[in-house]
Every structure is written in structure tokens, then in C-alpha cells.
DSSP file (Angstrom, degrees, kcal/mol; ACC not computed):
  #  RESIDUE AA STRUCTURE BP1 BP2  ACC     N-H-->O    O-->H-N    N-H-->O    O-->H-N    TCO  KAPPA ALPHA  PHI   PSI    X-CA   Y-CA   Z-CA
    1    1 A L              0   0    0      0, 0.0     2,-0.6     0, 0.0     0, 0.0   0.000 360.0 360.0 360.0 140.4  -13.5   17.4  131.4
    2    2 A D        -     0   0    0      2,-0.0     2,-0.5     0, 0.0     0, 0.0  -0.827 360.0-172.2 -90.1 119.1  -10.2   18.4  133.0
    3    3 A F        +     0   0    0     -2,-0.6     3,-0.0     1,-0.1     0, 0.0  -0.962  25.4 150.1-121.1 118.0   -7.5   16.2  131.7
    4    4 A S        +     0   0    0     -2,-0.5     2,-0.5     0, 0.0    -1,-0.1   0.420  41.4 104.1-125.7  -0.4   -4.0   16.2  133.2
    5    5 A N        +     0   0    0      1,-0.1     0, 0.0     2,-0.0     0, 0.0  -0.716  38.8 179.5 -81.1 116.5   -2.7   12.6  132.7
    6    6 A I        +     0   0    0     -2,-0.5     2,-0.3     2,-0.0    65,-0.2   0.520  49.9  97.5-101.0  -3.0   -0.2   12.4  129.8
    7    7 A S        +     0   0    0     63,-0.1     2,-0.3    64,-0.1    63,-0.1  -0.669  49.7 178.5 -90.1 139.3    0.6    8.7  130.0
    8    8 A C        -     0   0    0     -2,-0.3    64,-0.1     1,-0.0    63,-0.1  -0.910  28.0-112.0-134.1 160.0   -1.2    6.3  127.6
    9    9 A C     >  -     0   0    0     -2,-0.3     4,-2.1    61,-0.1     5,-0.2  -0.287  44.4 -93.9 -79.3 176.2   -1.2    2.7  126.8
   10   10 A Y  H  > S+     0   0    0      1,-0.2     4,-2.2     2,-0.2     5,-0.2   0.881 124.3  52.6 -57.9 -39.7    0.2    1.3  123.5
   11   11 A L  H  > S+     0   0    0      1,-0.2     4,-2.1     2,-0.2    -1,-0.2   0.892 110.9  46.4 -64.2 -43.4   -3.2    1.3  121.9
   12   12 A A  H  > S+     0   0    0      2,-0.2     4,-2.7     1,-0.2    -1,-0.2   0.858 109.0  54.0 -68.5 -39.5   -3.9    4.8  122.8
   13   13 A E  H  X S+     0   0    0     -4,-2.1     4,-2.1     2,-0.2    -2,-0.2   0.931 112.5  45.8 -60.7 -46.9   -0.4    6.1  121.6
   14   14 A G  H  X S+     0   0    0     -4,-2.2     4,-2.1     1,-0.2     9,-0.3   0.915 113.7  47.6 -62.4 -43.3   -1.1    4.4  118.2
   15   15 A Y  H  X S+     0   0    0     -4,-2.1     4,-2.4     7,-0.2    -2,-0.2   0.909 112.7  49.5 -64.1 -43.7   -4.6    5.8  118.0
   16   16 A I  H  < S+     0   0    0     -4,-2.7    -1,-0.2     1,-0.2    -2,-0.2   0.888 113.1  45.7 -70.2 -33.9   -3.5    9.4  118.9
   17   17 A N  H  < S-     0   0    0     -4,-2.1    -1,-0.2    -5,-0.2    -2,-0.2   0.855 139.1  -6.4 -80.4 -31.5   -0.6    9.5  116.4
   18   18 A A  H >X S-     0   0    0     -4,-2.1     4,-1.1     1,-0.4     3,-0.6   0.219  90.8-117.5-153.3  24.4   -2.5    8.1  113.3
   19   19 A G  H 3X S-     0   0    0     -4,-2.4     4,-1.9     1,-0.2    -1,-0.4  -0.368  73.4 -25.4  76.5-157.2   -5.9    6.9  114.0
   20   20 A F  H 3> S+     0   0    0      1,-0.2     4,-2.1     2,-0.2    -1,-0.2   0.806 139.6  54.3 -71.3 -30.2   -7.0    3.2  113.6
   21   21 A I  H <> S+     0   0    0     -3,-0.6     4,-2.4     2,-0.2    -1,-0.2   0.879 109.2  49.7 -76.0 -34.8   -4.3    2.6  111.0
   22   22 A G  H  X S+     0   0    0     -4,-1.1     4,-3.1     2,-0.2    -7,-0.2   0.909 108.9  51.4 -63.3 -42.1   -1.7    3.8  113.4
   23   23 A L  H  X S+     0   0    0     -4,-1.9     4,-2.4    -9,-0.3     5,-0.2   0.933 112.0  46.3 -63.8 -44.3   -3.0    1.6  116.2
   24   24 A L  H  X S+     0   0    0     -4,-2.1     4,-2.4     2,-0.2     5,-0.2   0.924 117.8  43.4 -67.6 -42.7   -2.9   -1.5  113.9
   25   25 A L  H  X S+     0   0    0     -4,-2.4     4,-2.9     2,-0.2     5,-0.2   0.930 112.9  51.2 -66.7 -40.0    0.7   -0.6  112.7
   26   26 A F  H  X S+     0   0    0     -4,-3.1     4,-2.1    -5,-0.2    -2,-0.2   0.947 113.3  44.8 -62.8 -49.4    1.9    0.3  116.1
   27   27 A V  H  X S+     0   0    0     -4,-2.4     4,-2.1    -5,-0.2    -1,-0.2   0.894 114.8  48.6 -64.0 -40.0    0.7   -3.0  117.6
   28   28 A L  H  X S+     0   0    0     -4,-2.4     4,-2.6    -5,-0.2    -2,-0.2   0.936 112.2  48.1 -62.0 -45.9    2.0   -5.1  114.7
   29   29 A S  H  X S+     0   0    0     -4,-2.9     4,-2.0    -5,-0.2    -2,-0.2   0.837 112.0  48.6 -64.7 -32.4    5.4   -3.5  114.8
   30   30 A L  H  X S+     0   0    0     -4,-2.1     4,-2.2    -5,-0.2    -1,-0.2   0.899 112.9  47.3 -68.1 -42.8    5.6   -3.9  118.5
   31   31 A A  H  X S+     0   0    0     -4,-2.1     4,-2.3     2,-0.2    -2,-0.2   0.922 113.0  49.8 -66.7 -43.4    4.6   -7.5  118.3
   32   32 A F  H  X S+     0   0    0     -4,-2.6     4,-2.5     2,-0.2    -2,-0.2   0.937 111.3  47.8 -59.0 -53.1    7.2   -8.1  115.3
   33   33 A I  H  X S+     0   0    0     -4,-2.0     4,-2.2     1,-0.2    -1,-0.2   0.917 112.6  49.8 -59.5 -50.1   10.1   -6.5  117.2
   34   34 A S  H  X S+     0   0    0     -4,-2.2     4,-1.8     1,-0.2    -1,-0.2   0.857 111.6  50.4 -63.8 -37.2    9.2   -8.5  120.4
   35   35 A A  H  X S+     0   0    0     -4,-2.3     4,-3.1     2,-0.2    -2,-0.2   0.948 109.6  47.8 -65.8 -48.1    9.2  -11.7  118.4
   36   36 A V  H  X S+     0   0    0     -4,-2.5     4,-2.5     1,-0.2    -2,-0.2   0.915 112.0  50.1 -57.5 -46.7   12.4  -11.2  116.7
   37   37 A I  H  X S+     0   0    0     -4,-2.2     4,-1.8     2,-0.2    -1,-0.2   0.857 111.6  47.9 -61.6 -38.2   14.1  -10.4  119.9
   38   38 A D  H  X S+     0   0    0     -4,-1.8     4,-2.9     2,-0.2     5,-0.3   0.891 110.9  51.4 -59.6 -46.4   12.7  -13.5  121.5
   39   39 A H  H  X>S+     0   0    0     -4,-3.1     4,-2.2     1,-0.2     5,-0.7   0.910 109.4  50.9 -66.6 -39.1   13.7  -15.6  118.7
   40   40 A L  I  X>S+     0   0    0     -4,-2.5     5,-2.1     1,-0.2     4,-1.4   0.899 113.7  43.4 -60.6 -42.3   17.2  -14.3  118.8
   41   41 A Y  I  <>S+     0   0    0     -4,-1.8     5,-1.3     3,-0.2    -2,-0.2   0.929 119.6  40.0 -67.9 -49.1   17.5  -14.9  122.5
   42   42 A W  I  <5S+     0   0    0     -4,-2.9    -2,-0.2     3,-0.2    -3,-0.2   0.858 128.2  29.3 -81.7 -32.5   16.0  -18.5  122.6
   43   43 A D  I  <5S+     0   0    0     -4,-2.2     4,-0.4    -5,-0.3    -3,-0.2   0.878 131.3  26.3 -94.6 -43.3   17.5  -19.8  119.4
   44   44 A V  I  X<S+     0   0    0     -4,-1.4     4,-1.3    -5,-0.7    -3,-0.2   0.907 124.4  41.5 -97.4 -43.1   20.8  -18.0  118.9
   45   45 A Y  I  ><S+     0   0    0     -5,-2.1     4,-2.4     1,-0.2     5,-0.4   0.932 112.1  55.4 -68.0 -44.4   22.0  -17.0  122.5
   46   46 A K  H  4<S+     0   0    0     -5,-1.3    -1,-0.2     1,-0.2    -2,-0.1   0.799 113.8  39.9 -66.0 -25.4   21.0  -20.3  124.1
   47   47 A T  H  4 S+     0   0    0     -4,-0.4    -1,-0.2    -3,-0.1    -2,-0.2   0.662 122.4  38.9 -94.0 -17.3   23.1  -22.4  121.6
   48   48 A S  H  < S-     0   0    0     -4,-1.3    -2,-0.2    -3,-0.3    -3,-0.2   0.594  90.7-140.4-109.7 -10.5   26.1  -20.1  121.4
   49   49 A N     <  +     0   0    0     -4,-2.4     2,-0.5     1,-0.2    -3,-0.1   0.869  36.2 165.8  59.0  40.5   26.4  -19.0  125.1
   50   50 A K     >  -     0   0    0     -5,-0.4     4,-0.7    -6,-0.2    -1,-0.2  -0.793  27.1-153.8 -90.8 127.4   27.4  -15.4  124.3
   51   51 A G  H  > S+     0   0    0     -2,-0.5     4,-1.7     1,-0.2     3,-0.4   0.848  80.9  63.8 -69.3 -38.1   27.1  -13.2  127.4
   52   52 A F  H  > S+     0   0    0      1,-0.3     4,-2.2     2,-0.2     5,-0.2   0.916 102.4  45.4 -67.6 -45.1   26.5   -9.8  125.8
   53   53 A F  H  > S+     0   0    0      1,-0.2     4,-2.2     2,-0.2    -1,-0.3   0.792 107.8  59.3 -71.0 -22.2   23.1  -10.5  124.1
   54   54 A G  H  X S+     0   0    0     -4,-0.7     4,-1.9    -3,-0.4    -1,-0.2   0.922 108.4  45.1 -67.9 -42.3   21.8  -12.2  127.2
   55   55 A I  H  X S+     0   0    0     -4,-1.7     4,-2.3     2,-0.2    -2,-0.2   0.934 113.8  48.6 -61.6 -48.5   22.4   -9.1  129.2
   56   56 A I  H  X S+     0   0    0     -4,-2.2     4,-3.3     1,-0.2    -1,-0.2   0.898 109.9  53.1 -57.5 -43.4   20.9   -6.9  126.6
   57   57 A Y  H  X S+     0   0    0     -4,-2.2     4,-1.8    -5,-0.2    -1,-0.2   0.960 110.8  45.0 -63.6 -48.0   17.8   -9.2  126.3
   58   58 A F  H  X S+     0   0    0     -4,-1.9     4,-1.8     1,-0.2    -1,-0.2   0.888 113.7  50.8 -65.2 -39.7   17.1   -9.0  130.1
   59   59 A M  H  X S+     0   0    0     -4,-2.3     4,-2.3     1,-0.2    -1,-0.2   0.895 109.2  51.2 -64.2 -40.3   17.6   -5.2  130.2
   60   60 A L  H  X S+     0   0    0     -4,-3.3     4,-2.1     2,-0.2    -2,-0.2   0.811 104.6  56.1 -68.6 -25.5   15.2   -4.8  127.2
   61   61 A L  H  X S+     0   0    0     -4,-1.8     4,-1.9     2,-0.2    -1,-0.2   0.924 109.7  47.2 -61.7 -45.8   12.6   -6.9  129.0
   62   62 A G  H  X S+     0   0    0     -4,-1.8     4,-1.7     1,-0.2    -2,-0.2   0.912 112.3  48.6 -61.8 -43.1   12.8   -4.5  131.9
   63   63 A L  H  X S+     0   0    0     -4,-2.3     4,-2.3     1,-0.2    -1,-0.2   0.858 105.9  59.5 -70.7 -30.3   12.6   -1.5  129.6
   64   64 A F  H  X S+     0   0    0     -4,-2.1     4,-1.6     1,-0.2    -1,-0.2   0.919 105.9  46.7 -58.2 -41.6    9.6   -3.1  127.9
   65   65 A F  H  X S+     0   0    0     -4,-1.9     4,-0.6     2,-0.2    -1,-0.2   0.842 109.9  53.7 -64.0 -34.6    7.8   -3.1  131.1
   66   66 A F  H >< S+     0   0    0     -4,-1.7     3,-0.7     1,-0.2    -2,-0.2   0.894 109.1  49.0 -66.2 -37.9    8.8    0.5  131.7
   67   67 A M  H >< S+     0   0    0     -4,-2.3     3,-1.5     1,-0.2    -2,-0.2   0.832 102.8  62.9 -67.1 -33.1    7.4    1.3  128.2
   68   68 A M  H 3< S+     0   0    0     -4,-1.6    -1,-0.2     1,-0.3    -2,-0.2   0.652  87.9  69.7 -72.5 -13.7    4.1   -0.4  129.0
   69   69 A R  T << S-     0   0    0     -3,-0.7    -1,-0.3    -4,-0.6     2,-0.2   0.532 110.7-108.4 -79.2  -3.4    3.3    1.9  131.9
   70   70 A G  S <  S+     0   0    0     -3,-1.5    -1,-0.3   -63,-0.1     5,-0.2  -0.638  87.4  98.2 114.2-169.2    2.6    4.7  129.4
   71   71 A D     >  -     0   0    0     -2,-0.2     4,-1.5   -65,-0.2     3,-0.3   0.948  48.2-171.8  51.2  69.4    4.3    7.9  128.4
   72   72 A L  H  > S+     0   0    0      1,-0.2     4,-2.2     2,-0.2     5,-0.2   0.789  71.1  66.0 -69.3 -24.6    6.1    6.3  125.3
   73   73 A L  H  > S+     0   0    0      1,-0.2     4,-1.5     2,-0.2    -1,-0.2   0.961 107.4  34.3 -63.1 -52.7    8.2    9.4  124.6
   74   74 A S  H  > S+     0   0    0     -3,-0.3     4,-2.3     2,-0.2    -1,-0.2   0.898 121.2  48.8 -72.5 -37.9   10.5    9.4  127.6
   75   75 A S  H  X S+     0   0    0     -4,-1.5     4,-2.2     1,-0.2    -1,-0.2   0.912 111.0  50.6 -71.6 -36.5   10.6    5.5  127.9
   76   76 A F  H  X S+     0   0    0     -4,-2.2     4,-2.7    -5,-0.2    -1,-0.2   0.868 108.8  51.7 -64.3 -34.2   11.4    5.1  124.3
   77   77 A A  H  X S+     0   0    0     -4,-1.5     4,-2.4    -5,-0.2    -2,-0.2   0.890 109.2  49.8 -65.8 -40.4   14.2    7.6  124.7
   78   78 A Y  H  X S+     0   0    0     -4,-2.3     4,-2.3     2,-0.2    -2,-0.2   0.857 112.6  48.1 -61.9 -40.4   15.6    5.7  127.6
   79   79 A T  H  X S+     0   0    0     -4,-2.2     4,-2.6     2,-0.2     5,-0.2   0.948 112.4  46.5 -61.6 -53.4   15.4    2.5  125.5
   80   80 A V  H  X S+     0   0    0     -4,-2.7     4,-2.8     2,-0.2     5,-0.2   0.899 112.8  52.0 -57.5 -42.7   17.1    3.9  122.5
   81   81 A G  H  X S+     0   0    0     -4,-2.4     4,-2.9     2,-0.2     5,-0.3   0.967 112.0  45.7 -54.4 -57.3   19.8    5.5  124.7
   82   82 A F  H  X S+     0   0    0     -4,-2.3     4,-2.9     2,-0.2     5,-0.2   0.937 114.2  47.0 -54.5 -49.7   20.5    2.2  126.4
   83   83 A V  H  X S+     0   0    0     -4,-2.6     4,-2.4     1,-0.2    -1,-0.2   0.934 114.9  46.2 -61.0 -53.2   20.6    0.2  123.2
   84   84 A F  H  X S+     0   0    0     -4,-2.8     4,-2.0    -5,-0.2    -1,-0.2   0.860 114.5  46.9 -57.8 -41.3   22.9    2.8  121.5
   85   85 A S  H  X S+     0   0    0     -4,-2.9     4,-2.4     2,-0.2    -2,-0.2   0.904 114.3  47.2 -73.9 -39.7   25.3    3.1  124.4
   86   86 A A  H  X S+     0   0    0     -4,-2.9     4,-2.5    -5,-0.3    -2,-0.2   0.888 113.5  48.0 -67.4 -35.1   25.5   -0.8  124.9
   87   87 A L  H  X S+     0   0    0     -4,-2.4     4,-2.6    -5,-0.2    -1,-0.2   0.883 111.1  52.1 -71.3 -34.7   26.1   -1.4  121.2
   88   88 A S  H  X S+     0   0    0     -4,-2.0     4,-2.7     2,-0.2    -2,-0.2   0.929 112.0  43.8 -66.3 -45.8   28.8    1.4  121.2
   89   89 A V  H  X S+     0   0    0     -4,-2.4     4,-2.4     2,-0.2     5,-0.3   0.954 115.0  50.2 -64.6 -44.9   30.7   -0.1  124.1
   90   90 A Y  H  X S+     0   0    0     -4,-2.5     4,-1.4    -5,-0.2    -2,-0.2   0.910 112.0  46.3 -56.3 -43.2   30.4   -3.5  122.6
   91   91 A S  H  X S+     0   0    0     -4,-2.6     4,-2.6     2,-0.2    -1,-0.2   0.913 112.6  52.6 -64.4 -44.7   31.6   -2.3  119.2
   92   92 A L  H  X S+     0   0    0     -4,-2.7     4,-2.4     1,-0.2    -2,-0.2   0.923 112.0  42.9 -59.6 -47.7   34.5   -0.4  120.9
   93   93 A F  H  X S+     0   0    0     -4,-2.4     4,-1.6     2,-0.2    -1,-0.2   0.721 112.3  54.7 -77.4 -19.8   35.7   -3.5  122.8
   94   94 A Y  H  X S+     0   0    0     -4,-1.4     4,-2.0    -5,-0.3    -2,-0.2   0.899 110.2  46.6 -75.5 -39.3   35.3   -5.7  119.8
   95   95 A I  H  X>S+     0   0    0     -4,-2.6     4,-2.8     2,-0.2     5,-0.8   0.912 112.7  48.9 -61.9 -46.5   37.5   -3.4  117.8
   96   96 A L  I  X>S+     0   0    0     -4,-2.4     5,-3.1    -5,-0.2     4,-1.2   0.912 113.6  48.5 -59.2 -44.4   40.1   -3.2  120.6
   97   97 A R  I  <5S+     0   0    0     -4,-1.6     6,-0.2     3,-0.2    -1,-0.2   0.882 117.8  38.6 -63.3 -42.6   40.2   -7.0  120.9
   98   98 A K  I  <5S+     0   0    0     -4,-2.0    -2,-0.2    -5,-0.1    -1,-0.2   0.866 132.0  17.3 -80.9 -40.2   40.5   -7.7  117.3
   99   99 A Y  I  <5S+     0   0    0     -4,-2.8    -3,-0.2    -5,-0.2    -2,-0.2   0.771 130.6  29.6-111.7 -28.3   42.8   -5.0  116.1
  100  100 A V  I  <<S+     0   0    0     -4,-1.2     2,-0.6    -5,-0.8    -3,-0.2   0.885 110.5  52.7 -99.6 -46.4   44.7   -3.5  119.2
  101  101 A I      < -     0   0    0     -5,-3.1     2,-0.6     2,-0.0    -1,-0.2  -0.843  66.7-171.5 -95.0 117.5   45.1   -6.1  121.9
  102  102 A K        -     0   0    0     -2,-0.6     2,-0.4    -3,-0.1    -4,-0.1  -0.952   9.7-152.6-113.2 123.6   46.7   -9.3  120.5
  103  103 A F              0   0    0     -2,-0.6    -2,-0.0    -6,-0.2    -6,-0.0  -0.773 360.0 360.0 -93.7 137.6   46.6  -12.2  123.0
  104  104 A S              0   0    0     -2,-0.4    -1,-0.1     0, 0.0    -2,-0.0   0.475 360.0 360.0 -81.4 360.0   49.3  -14.8  122.6
């Protein structure tokens, strides 16, 4: 067979990397991470009305669908890059607001 398609679903990615154990670990870890993010959004964000996590949550939902189409390597790199840059900007503005810019 001639095989030229490099994108796989989550199950195939887990199986290719570590067999049946990798498949099980991959699916369980993905479900756990999704449950934690959903719990944070629906319990913490909805009660505290903080805008930053709401934006991150909806962007992560879009990136989650991007990851589901296959080719986990590039989509995971985009996701990690987005989360790292968003948290860096948030941390920078938090430090500036707390220590540098004093509002009267």
C-alpha cells in the first residue's frame, strides 16, 4: 500500500506512540485535561466574572477542534505557543498593574 496521509485521530496517535497502553493513557489524559478546563470555566469563571480566562477558554475550544482534525504535532505546537504567549502577556500586565502602575 502507498500511504501518504500523515494526519491521525487521537486514538491512532496514542497507538502509534506507545501501543494499547499509550492509546489508553492518551485518551484518559485528554479527557482529564478537558474536564479540568471545563470545570474551571463553569465553576470559577462564571462566578467571578474574570474576562481573561473566558477568552482563553473559547480559544482553547477552537484549538481543540483544530487538534481533532489530526496531525497532533503541529496543532499541539500552536496550542502550546498560544497558551504560553497568552500567559506571558497576562503575567506581564499583572506585574505592571501591581508594582509599576499605581492607580489612585
